[in-house]
C-alpha positions as YAML, in Angstrom:
chain: A
units: angstrom
residues:
- id: 1
  name: MET
  ca: [-8.58, 20.73, 18.71]
- id: 2
  name: THR
  ca: [-11.27, 21.49, 15.88]
- id: 3
  name: ILE
  ca: [-12.11, 18.63, 13.64]
- id: 4
  name: ARG
  ca: [-14.36, 19.27, 10.68]
- id: 5
  name: ARG
  ca: [-16.17, 16.76, 8.44]
- id: 6
  name: ILE
  ca: [-15.67, 17.62, 4.78]
- id: 7
  name: LYS
  ca: [-17.19, 16.24, 1.77]
- id: 8
  name: ARG
  ca: [-14.89, 15.01, -1.03]
- id: 9
  name: GLU
  ca: [-15.98, 17.65, -3.45]
- id: 10
  name: ASP
  ca: [-15.18, 20.37, -0.87]
- id: 11
  name: ILE
  ca: [-11.79, 18.94, 0.28]
- id: 12
  name: ASP
  ca: [-8.88, 21.43, -0.65]
- id: 13
  name: LYS
  ca: [-6.86, 18.89, -2.59]
- id: 14
  name: VAL
  ca: [-3.65, 20.97, -2.27]
- id: 15
  name: LYS
  ca: [-3.85, 21.30, 1.40]
- id: 16
  name: TRP
  ca: [-4.79, 17.62, 1.98]
- id: 17
  name: ASP
  ca: [-1.86, 16.41, -0.19]
- id: 18
  name: SER
  ca: [0.39, 18.88, 1.47]
- id: 19
  name: CYS
  ca: [-0.40, 17.34, 4.80]
- id: 20
  name: ILE
  ca: [0.22, 13.83, 3.44]
- id: 21
  name: HIS
  ca: [3.56, 15.03, 2.04]
- id: 22
  name: TYR
  ca: [4.71, 16.53, 5.26]
- id: 23
  name: ALA
  ca: [3.02, 14.03, 7.71]
- id: 24
  name: ASN
  ca: [5.08, 12.23, 10.25]
- id: 25
  name: ASN
  ca: [3.49, 9.00, 8.93]
- id: 26
  name: GLY
  ca: [2.68, 10.07, 5.33]
- id: 27
  name: THR
  ca: [2.36, 7.33, 2.70]
- id: 28
  name: LEU
  ca: [1.59, 7.02, -0.97]
- id: 29
  name: PHE
  ca: [-1.84, 5.75, -0.06]
- id: 30
  name: GLY
  ca: [-3.02, 8.94, 1.55]
- id: 31
  name: TYR
  ca: [-3.02, 11.22, -1.36]
- id: 32
  name: THR
  ca: [-6.32, 12.34, -2.79]
- id: 33
  name: TRP
  ca: [-5.55, 11.10, -6.20]
- id: 34
  name: TYR
  ca: [-4.87, 7.50, -4.78]
- id: 35
  name: LEU
  ca: [-8.03, 7.64, -2.64]
- id: 36
  name: ASP
  ca: [-10.11, 8.78, -5.74]
- id: 37
  name: GLN
  ca: [-9.11, 5.68, -7.54]
- id: 38
  name: VAL
  ca: [-9.50, 3.02, -4.82]
- id: 39
  name: GLY
  ca: [-12.30, 4.72, -2.61]
- id: 40
  name: LYS
  ca: [-14.65, 6.25, -5.02]
- id: 41
  name: ASP
  ca: [-17.16, 7.48, -2.34]
- id: 42
  name: TRP
  ca: [-15.09, 8.98, 0.40]
- id: 43
  name: GLU
  ca: [-14.90, 12.04, 2.66]
- id: 44
  name: GLY
  ca: [-12.46, 13.37, 5.18]
- id: 45
  name: LEU
  ca: [-12.07, 14.67, 8.76]
- id: 46
  name: VAL
  ca: [-9.80, 17.52, 9.03]
- id: 47
  name: GLU
  ca: [-7.97, 18.99, 11.97]
- id: 48
  name: GLY
  ca: [-7.59, 22.87, 11.62]
- id: 49
  name: ASP
  ca: [-6.02, 23.98, 8.50]
- id: 50
  name: TYR
  ca: [-5.36, 20.49, 7.29]
- id: 51
  name: GLU
  ca: [-2.90, 19.69, 9.92]
- id: 52
  name: SER
  ca: [-4.36, 16.19, 10.28]
- id: 53
  name: VAL
  ca: [-6.43, 14.44, 7.89]
- id: 54
  name: PHE
  ca: [-8.46, 11.14, 8.12]
- id: 55
  name: PRO
  ca: [-10.08, 9.59, 5.11]
- id: 56
  name: LEU
  ca: [-13.67, 7.92, 5.66]
- id: 57
  name: ILE
  ca: [-14.18, 5.52, 2.77]
- id: 58
  name: ARG
  ca: [-17.88, 4.52, 2.65]
- id: 59
  name: GLN
  ca: [-20.00, 1.85, 1.31]
- id: 60
  name: GLU
  ca: [-23.75, 1.18, 1.33]
- id: 61
  name: LYS
  ca: [-24.68, -2.18, 2.75]
- id: 62
  name: LYS
  ca: [-28.13, -3.97, 2.96]
- id: 63
  name: TRP
  ca: [-30.93, -2.60, 5.26]
- id: 64
  name: GLY
  ca: [-29.95, 0.94, 4.59]
- id: 65
  name: VAL
  ca: [-26.79, 0.67, 6.50]
- id: 66
  name: THR
  ca: [-23.77, 2.88, 5.71]
- id: 67
  name: SER
  ca: [-20.41, 1.56, 6.48]
- id: 68
  name: LEU
  ca: [-16.71, 2.44, 6.55]
- id: 69
  name: PHE
  ca: [-14.68, -0.13, 4.81]
- id: 70
  name: VAL
  ca: [-11.07, -1.00, 3.67]
- id: 71
  name: PRO
  ca: [-10.86, -1.19, -0.11]
- id: 72
  name: GLU
  ca: [-8.78, -4.12, -1.58]
- id: 73
  name: LEU
  ca: [-6.15, -1.77, -3.16]
- id: 74
  name: LEU
  ca: [-5.62, 0.44, -0.06]
- id: 75
  name: PRO
  ca: [-3.15, -1.70, 2.03]
- id: 76
  name: GLN
  ca: [-2.88, 1.03, 4.77]
- id: 77
  name: SER
  ca: [-4.73, 4.22, 5.64]
- id: 78
  name: GLY
  ca: [-5.80, 5.93, 8.74]
- id: 79
  name: LEU
  ca: [-5.15, 9.30, 10.35]
- id: 80
  name: PHE
  ca: [-2.18, 11.23, 8.98]
- id: 81
  name: SER
  ca: [-0.71, 14.35, 10.70]
- id: 82
  name: ILE
  ca: [2.17, 16.80, 10.98]
- id: 83
  name: HIS
  ca: [1.53, 16.58, 14.88]
- id: 84
  name: VAL
  ca: [2.41, 13.76, 17.29]
- id: 85
  name: LEU
  ca: [0.04, 10.90, 16.71]
- id: 86
  name: SER
  ca: [-0.91, 10.67, 20.29]
- id: 87
  name: LYS
  ca: [-3.54, 8.60, 21.99]
- id: 88
  name: THR
  ca: [-5.53, 11.82, 22.57]
- id: 89
  name: ARG
  ca: [-5.41, 12.92, 19.00]
- id: 90
  name: ILE
  ca: [-6.47, 9.52, 17.61]
- id: 91
  name: GLU
  ca: [-9.41, 9.21, 20.11]
- id: 92
  name: LYS
  ca: [-10.64, 12.72, 19.20]
- id: 93
  name: PHE
  ca: [-10.73, 11.86, 15.58]
- id: 94
  name: MET
  ca: [-12.55, 8.49, 16.43]
- id: 95
  name: GLU
  ca: [-15.16, 10.37, 18.35]
- id: 96
  name: ALA
  ca: [-15.62, 12.76, 15.45]
- id: 97
  name: ILE
  ca: [-16.82, 10.01, 13.12]
- id: 98
  name: PRO
  ca: [-20.39, 10.52, 12.22]
- id: 99
  name: ASP
  ca: [-22.84, 8.36, 13.92]
- id: 100
  name: GLU
  ca: [-24.44, 7.36, 10.58]
- id: 101
  name: TYR
  ca: [-21.77, 4.96, 10.06]
- id: 102
  name: GLY
  ca: [-23.04, 1.81, 11.95]
- id: 103
  name: ILE
  ca: [-20.25, -0.52, 10.73]
- id: 104
  name: ARG
  ca: [-16.62, 0.87, 10.89]
- id: 105
  name: GLU
  ca: [-13.51, -0.74, 9.56]
- id: 106
  name: PHE
  ca: [-9.91, 0.94, 9.47]
- id: 107
  name: ARG
  ca: [-6.58, -0.27, 8.74]
- id: 108
  name: PHE
  ca: [-4.12, 2.35, 10.20]
- id: 109
  name: ASN
  ca: [-0.60, 2.80, 8.65]
- id: 110
  name: GLU
  ca: [2.54, 1.57, 10.32]
- id: 111
  name: GLY
  ca: [3.14, 5.14, 11.73]
- id: 112
  name: ILE
  ca: [0.27, 4.52, 14.39]
- id: 113
  name: GLY
  ca: [1.50, 2.20, 17.09]
- id: 114
  name: ALA
  ca: [-0.27, -0.04, 19.56]
- id: 115
  name: THR
  ca: [0.05, 2.46, 22.50]
- id: 116
  name: ALA
  ca: [-1.89, 5.15, 20.65]
- id: 117
  name: LEU
  ca: [-4.76, 2.67, 20.09]
- id: 118
  name: SER
  ca: [-4.72, 1.00, 23.44]
- id: 119
  name: ASN
  ca: [-8.39, 1.97, 24.22]
- id: 120
  name: PHE
  ca: [-9.60, 0.21, 21.06]
- id: 121
  name: SER
  ca: [-9.91, -3.42, 20.25]
- id: 122
  name: VAL
  ca: [-7.49, -3.85, 17.37]
- id: 123
  name: ASP
  ca: [-6.39, -6.74, 15.05]
- id: 124
  name: SER
  ca: [-2.79, -7.06, 13.90]
- id: 125
  name: HIS
  ca: [-1.52, -6.99, 10.31]
- id: 126
  name: HIS
  ca: [2.12, -7.57, 9.14]
- id: 127
  name: ASN
  ca: [4.41, -6.24, 6.50]
- id: 128
  name: TYR
  ca: [8.07, -6.44, 5.83]
- id: 129
  name: HIS
  ca: [10.82, -3.69, 5.43]
- id: 130
  name: LEU
  ca: [14.40, -3.82, 4.36]
- id: 131
  name: LEU
  ca: [16.78, -1.06, 5.34]
- id: 132
  name: LEU
  ca: [18.77, -0.20, 2.10]
- id: 133
  name: LYS
  ca: [21.16, 2.26, 3.79]
- id: 134
  name: GLU
  ca: [23.15, -0.77, 4.99]
- id: 135
  name: GLY
  ca: [24.48, -1.38, 1.64]
- id: 136
  name: TRP
  ca: [24.06, -4.56, -0.57]
- id: 137
  name: GLU
  ca: [27.20, -6.29, 0.72]
- id: 138
  name: LYS
  ca: [25.56, -6.42, 4.18]
- id: 139
  name: ILE
  ca: [21.95, -7.00, 2.92]
- id: 140
  name: VAL
  ca: [22.99, -9.87, 0.80]
- id: 141
  name: LYS
  ca: [24.43, -11.86, 3.79]
- id: 142
  name: ASN
  ca: [20.88, -12.32, 4.92]
- id: 143
  name: TYR
  ca: [19.60, -13.81, 1.70]
- id: 144
  name: SER
  ca: [18.37, -17.26, 1.77]
- id: 145
  name: PRO
  ca: [20.58, -20.03, 0.17]
- id: 146
  name: GLU
  ca: [17.72, -20.59, -2.42]
- id: 147
  name: LEU
  ca: [17.81, -16.95, -3.38]
- id: 148
  name: LEU
  ca: [21.56, -16.87, -3.69]
- id: 149
  name: ASP
  ca: [21.38, -19.79, -5.98]
- id: 150
  name: VAL
  ca: [18.79, -18.15, -8.15]
- id: 151
  name: LEU
  ca: [20.98, -14.98, -8.39]
- id: 152
  name: GLN
  ca: [23.83, -16.94, -9.69]
- id: 153
  name: ASP
  ca: [21.71, -18.88, -12.36]
- id: 154
  name: LYS
  ca: [23.44, -18.53, -15.67]
- id: 155
  name: SER
  ca: [19.88, -18.85, -17.32]
- id: 156
  name: PHE
  ca: [19.54, -15.06, -16.79]
- id: 157
  name: GLN
  ca: [22.37, -14.20, -19.24]
- id: 158
  name: LYS
  ca: [19.81, -15.33, -21.95]
- id: 159
  name: PHE
  ca: [16.98, -13.16, -20.42]
- id: 160
  name: SER
  ca: [16.44, -9.39, -20.84]
- id: 161
  name: VAL
  ca: [15.20, -6.66, -18.53]
- id: 162
  name: ASP
  ca: [12.40, -4.53, -20.02]
- id: 163
  name: SER
  ca: [11.61, -1.28, -18.47]
- id: 164
  name: SER
  ca: [9.60, 0.05, -21.43]
- id: 165
  name: ILE
  ca: [6.36, -1.98, -21.22]
- id: 166
  name: SER
  ca: [3.28, -0.03, -21.19]
- id: 167
  name: PRO
  ca: [0.81, 0.23, -18.31]
- id: 168
  name: GLU
  ca: [-1.74, -1.73, -20.44]
- id: 169
  name: VAL
  ca: [0.61, -4.68, -20.80]
- id: 170
  name: LEU
  ca: [1.60, -4.66, -17.19]
- id: 171
  name: THR
  ca: [-2.01, -4.60, -16.11]
- id: 172
  name: ASP
  ca: [-3.04, -7.46, -18.43]
- id: 173
  name: PHE
  ca: [0.00, -9.48, -17.25]
- id: 174
  name: TYR
  ca: [-1.09, -8.96, -13.69]
- id: 175
  name: LEU
  ca: [-4.78, -9.92, -14.44]
- id: 176
  name: GLU
  ca: [-3.66, -13.06, -16.16]
- id: 177
  name: ASN
  ca: [-1.27, -14.21, -13.60]
- id: 178
  name: HIS
  ca: [-1.89, -12.87, -10.06]
- id: 179
  name: PRO
  ca: [-4.15, -15.06, -8.11]
- id: 180
  name: ASN
  ca: [-5.85, -12.07, -6.39]
- id: 181
  name: ALA
  ca: [-6.18, -9.84, -9.48]
- id: 182
  name: LYS
  ca: [-9.72, -8.89, -10.31]
- id: 183
  name: GLU
  ca: [-10.89, -7.88, -13.86]
- id: 184
  name: GLU
  ca: [-13.33, -5.40, -12.31]
- id: 185
  name: TYR
  ca: [-10.22, -3.34, -11.08]
- id: 186
  name: LYS
  ca: [-8.36, -3.29, -14.35]
- id: 187
  name: HIS
  ca: [-9.08, 0.46, -15.02]
- id: 188
  name: THR
  ca: [-8.23, 1.28, -11.32]
- id: 189
  name: TYR
  ca: [-4.88, -0.47, -11.88]
- id: 190
  name: LEU
  ca: [-4.29, 1.51, -15.01]
- id: 191
  name: ARG
  ca: [-5.15, 4.83, -13.46]
- id: 192
  name: ILE
  ca: [-2.90, 4.28, -10.50]
- id: 193
  name: ILE
  ca: [0.03, 3.31, -12.73]
- id: 194
  name: TYR
  ca: [-0.59, 6.27, -15.10]
- id: 195
  name: ASN
  ca: [-0.82, 8.71, -11.97]
- id: 196
  name: LEU
  ca: [2.46, 7.36, -10.75]
- id: 197
  name: MET
  ca: [4.18, 7.62, -14.03]
- id: 198
  name: HIS
  ca: [2.79, 11.20, -14.66]
- id: 199
  name: ARG
  ca: [4.24, 12.29, -11.35]
- id: 200
  name: GLY
  ca: [7.46, 10.62, -11.95]
- id: 201
  name: THR
  ca: [7.07, 8.40, -8.89]
- id: 202
  name: GLY
  ca: [8.86, 5.08, -9.41]
- id: 203
  name: PHE
  ca: [9.17, 2.93, -12.52]
- id: 204
  name: VAL
  ca: [7.87, -0.30, -14.21]
- id: 205
  name: THR
  ca: [10.31, -3.24, -14.67]
- id: 206
  name: SER
  ca: [10.02, -6.70, -16.25]
- id: 207
  name: MET
  ca: [11.95, -9.63, -17.33]
- id: 208
  name: ARG
  ca: [11.73, -11.58, -20.68]
- id: 209
  name: ASN
  ca: [12.94, -15.08, -21.41]
- id: 210
  name: GLU
  ca: [15.12, -16.07, -24.22]
- id: 211
  name: LYS
  ca: [11.83, -16.40, -26.30]
- id: 212
  name: GLU
  ca: [11.11, -12.74, -25.42]
- id: 213
  name: GLU
  ca: [8.05, -13.87, -23.50]
- id: 214
  name: LEU
  ca: [7.12, -11.69, -20.54]
- id: 215
  name: ILE
  ca: [7.37, -13.89, -17.39]
- id: 216
  name: ALA
  ca: [7.93, -11.28, -14.49]
- id: 217
  name: ALA
  ca: [6.84, -7.71, -13.82]
- id: 218
  name: ASN
  ca: [6.43, -5.12, -11.08]
- id: 219
  name: TYR
  ca: [5.93, -1.50, -10.50]
- id: 220
  name: PHE
  ca: [8.37, -0.01, -7.70]
- id: 221
  name: ALA
  ca: [6.89, 3.38, -6.41]
- id: 222
  name: PHE
  ca: [8.90, 5.94, -4.48]
- id: 223
  name: SER
  ca: [7.18, 7.69, -1.68]
- id: 224
  name: HIS
  ca: [8.10, 8.94, 1.85]
- id: 225
  name: GLY
  ca: [11.62, 7.37, 2.07]
- id: 226
  name: LYS
  ca: [10.40, 4.04, 0.84]
- id: 227
  name: VAL
  ca: [10.46, 2.02, -2.42]
- id: 228
  name: ILE
  ca: [7.19, 0.07, -2.52]
- id: 229
  name: SER
  ca: [6.56, -3.11, -4.39]
- id: 230
  name: LEU
  ca: [3.05, -2.37, -5.99]
- id: 231
  name: ILE
  ca: [2.03, -5.21, -8.25]
- id: 232
  name: PRO
  ca: [4.52, -7.97, -8.34]
- id: 233
  name: THR
  ca: [3.62, -10.59, -10.83]
- id: 234
  name: TRP
  ca: [5.18, -13.67, -12.46]
- id: 235
  name: LYS
  ca: [4.39, -16.55, -14.71]
- id: 236
  name: GLY
  ca: [5.74, -19.94, -13.72]
- id: 237
  name: ASP
  ca: [8.56, -21.06, -11.57]
- id: 238
  name: MET
  ca: [11.30, -19.18, -13.76]
- id: 239
  name: GLY
  ca: [9.06, -16.20, -13.70]
- id: 240
  name: LYS
  ca: [8.99, -16.30, -9.84]
- id: 241
  name: LYS
  ca: [12.81, -16.50, -9.79]
- id: 242
  name: SER
  ca: [12.95, -13.72, -12.31]
- id: 243
  name: LEU
  ca: [10.98, -11.39, -10.04]
- id: 244
  name: TRP
  ca: [13.52, -12.20, -7.30]
- id: 245
  name: LYS
  ca: [16.24, -11.00, -9.60]
- id: 246
  name: LEU
  ca: [14.46, -7.87, -10.57]
- id: 247
  name: THR
  ca: [13.96, -7.16, -6.83]
- id: 248
  name: ASP
  ca: [17.60, -7.74, -6.20]
- id: 249
  name: MET
  ca: [18.58, -5.46, -8.96]
- id: 250
  name: LEU
  ca: [16.32, -2.72, -7.38]
- id: 251
  name: ILE
  ca: [17.97, -3.29, -3.97]
- id: 252
  name: GLN
  ca: [21.45, -3.04, -5.48]
- id: 253
  name: SER
  ca: [20.54, 0.20, -7.27]
- id: 254
  name: GLN
  ca: [19.13, 1.85, -4.02]
- id: 255
  name: ALA
  ca: [21.66, 0.30, -1.51]
- id: 256
  name: ASN
  ca: [23.41, 2.89, 0.66]
- id: 257
  name: ASN
  ca: [20.58, 5.38, 0.28]
- id: 258
  name: PRO
  ca: [18.55, 6.32, 3.28]
- id: 259
  name: VAL
  ca: [15.37, 4.45, 2.21]
- id: 260
  name: LYS
  ca: [13.47, 1.35, 2.91]
- id: 261
  name: PHE
  ca: [12.20, -1.22, 0.60]
- id: 262
  name: ASP
  ca: [8.66, -1.86, 1.45]
- id: 263
  name: PHE
  ca: [7.51, -5.41, 0.35]
- id: 264
  name: ASN
  ca: [4.00, -4.27, 0.66]
- id: 265
  name: ILE
  ca: [2.74, -7.94, 0.97]
- id: 266
  name: ALA
  ca: [-0.89, -6.88, 1.01]
- id: 267
  name: MET
  ca: [-0.52, -6.37, -2.79]
- id: 268
  name: GLY
  ca: [1.39, -9.68, -3.34]
- id: 269
  name: ASN
  ca: [4.32, -11.52, -1.66]
- id: 270
  name: LEU
  ca: [7.16, -11.58, -4.11]
- id: 271
  name: GLY
  ca: [9.19, -13.92, -1.80]
- id: 272
  name: VAL
  ca: [9.80, -11.73, 1.24]
- id: 273
  name: GLU
  ca: [11.05, -14.83, 3.23]
- id: 274
  name: HIS
  ca: [14.23, -14.99, 1.15]
- id: 275
  name: PHE
  ca: [15.41, -11.40, 1.48]
- id: 276
  name: GLY
  ca: [16.00, -11.13, 5.21]
- id: 277
  name: ALA
  ca: [13.46, -8.29, 5.62]
- id: 278
  name: LYS
  ca: [12.25, -7.20, 9.05]
- id: 279
  name: LYS
  ca: [8.79, -7.97, 10.00]
- id: 280
  name: THR
  ca: [6.53, -4.88, 10.96]
- id: 281
  name: THR
  ca: [3.09, -4.69, 12.49]
- id: 282
  name: PHE
  ca: [0.17, -2.29, 11.90]
- id: 283
  name: TYR
  ca: [-3.24, -2.41, 13.32]
- id: 284
  name: GLY
  ca: [-6.97, -2.37, 12.21]
- id: 285
  name: ILE
  ca: [-10.23, -1.80, 14.01]
- id: 286
  name: LYS
  ca: [-13.61, -3.32, 13.29]
- id: 287
  name: GLU
  ca: [-16.56, -2.07, 15.04]
- id: 288
  name: ASN
  ca: [-20.20, -2.93, 14.67]
- id: 289
  name: ARG
  ca: [-22.31, -0.13, 16.24]
- id: 290
  name: LEU
  ca: [-25.63, -1.34, 15.01]
- id: 291
  name: SER
  ca: [-28.42, -2.40, 17.50]
- id: 292
  name: GLY
  ca: [-31.29, -5.01, 17.46]
- id: 293
  name: ILE
  ca: [-31.54, -7.47, 14.67]
- id: 294
  name: LYS
  ca: [-29.50, -5.30, 12.34]
- id: 295
  name: LYS
  ca: [-26.33, -5.95, 14.37]
- id: 296
  name: TRP
  ca: [-26.58, -9.53, 13.39]
- id: 297
  name: LEU
  ca: [-28.04, -9.22, 9.86]
- id: 298
  name: VAL
  ca: [-25.42, -6.83, 8.64]
- id: 299
  name: ARG
  ca: [-21.67, -7.62, 8.98]
...
């Protein structure tokens, strides 16, 4: 197994993205264009002719220490491969990480199980999926009573669904109302949405009340057999319920298709507890390989 370290400017974008597209565990978050938006300064480890790829996202810390870290807008990453994600393959990639990275933090995607990471000290993270192939009639049986009451609320007869709002309006609404949104990421949000729209990957949807005020919005992205909730946002209690309504409409439109709805709660919980979704686990690694006083000064 030959693993090369390749700087971002030398990465063959077509081959890298082809690996992500065909990988057994490919995700939206592994493509070069997405990493360029959230990672800024990154490089990759590549097996063979881009059969497996592993993005390394770097950050300069105090005392001249270079670290690998997980950007806020990158829910999951890690090793992607068209081959079996075996324990041996993962260990080989971990061994190939340059020694200059004294602090290392990774968050592997859901395609890498605990068994393959058994030689590492890992922490657990959780997400939720809903199998849409089961059909809406079966899915709705697991909805909470509160959600069912919301879906029958006649107030929605006066509300309107708006799928024509611009990325700028969506981003501003997100910044104004999402508790974890940060102004410094405004242009990153915009570039991600425009890239998705340019590729025809998903769509924006929103709800307006009887006064035509925007009260709920989200972007649903399609990738690797999943529909992903990307930036769920709402304003007020009725906005939250409107987002549930929009999510149910999405589920109904995709029901009976062989896809999963990915609640992607790392980017915002739109009310997963009400939809009867299945809890999934993915794993992260944090390592401090510094020595002496730096090990305690730099974290």
